[in-house]
One Martini backbone bead per residue (centre of mass of N, CA, C, O) as a GRO file, in nm:
protein
   47
    1UNK     BB    1  11.017   8.136  18.048
    2UNK     BB    2  10.905   8.337  18.255
    3UNK     BB    3  11.029   8.593  18.129
    4UNK     BB    4  10.868   8.586  17.862
    5UNK     BB    5  10.590   8.598  17.984
    6UNK     BB    6  10.629   8.867  18.125
    7UNK     BB    7  10.691   9.027  17.870
    8UNK     BB    8  10.424   8.976  17.728
    9UNK     BB    9  10.243   9.097  17.943
   10UNK     BB   10  10.365   9.381  17.940
   11UNK     BB   11  10.311   9.432  17.643
   12UNK     BB   12  10.007   9.415  17.661
   13UNK     BB   13   9.968   9.641  17.867
   14UNK     BB   14  10.087   9.861  17.693
   15UNK     BB   15   9.886   9.842  17.460
   16UNK     BB   16   9.634   9.896  17.626
   17UNK     BB   17   9.722  10.169  17.740
   18UNK     BB   18   9.760  10.306  17.467
   19UNK     BB   19   9.472  10.270  17.366
   20UNK     BB   20   9.341  10.427  17.596
   21UNK     BB   21   9.480  10.693  17.539
   22UNK     BB   22   9.380  10.730  17.251
   23UNK     BB   23   9.080  10.728  17.318
   24UNK     BB   24   9.086  10.970  17.506
   25UNK     BB   25   9.198  11.171  17.301
   26UNK     BB   26   8.968  11.140  17.097
   27UNK     BB   27   8.742  11.233  17.279
   28UNK     BB   28   8.854  11.517  17.330
   29UNK     BB   29   8.857  11.605  17.035
   30UNK     BB   30   8.561  11.563  16.976
   31UNK     BB   31   8.456  11.756  17.192
   32UNK     BB   32   8.592  12.009  17.078
   33UNK     BB   33   8.456  11.996  16.801
   34UNK     BB   34   8.167  12.018  16.897
   35UNK     BB   35   8.193  12.289  17.038
   36UNK     BB   36   8.281  12.442  16.785
   37UNK     BB   37   8.032  12.383  16.615
   38UNK     BB   38   7.827  12.517  16.797
   39UNK     BB   39   7.945  12.799  16.785
   40UNK     BB   40   7.921  12.834  16.478
   41UNK     BB   41   7.616  12.798  16.459
   42UNK     BB   42   7.538  13.037  16.635
   43UNK     BB   43   7.667  13.249  16.449
   44UNK     BB   44   7.496  13.186  16.201
   45UNK     BB   45   7.223  13.272  16.326
   46UNK     BB   46   7.295  13.571  16.381
   47UNK     BB   47   7.336  13.655  16.069
   0.00000   0.00000   0.00000
């Protein structure tokens, strides 16, 4: 019984950690996209 509980707990921690990693990755991608958009807008103004 204790072993299954431990397994479930570890599984939950894995899922939470994975979700956190995904969120972090998404934030970084969004940040990069925003920076790229800003650069493109600035070039548009120059033309």
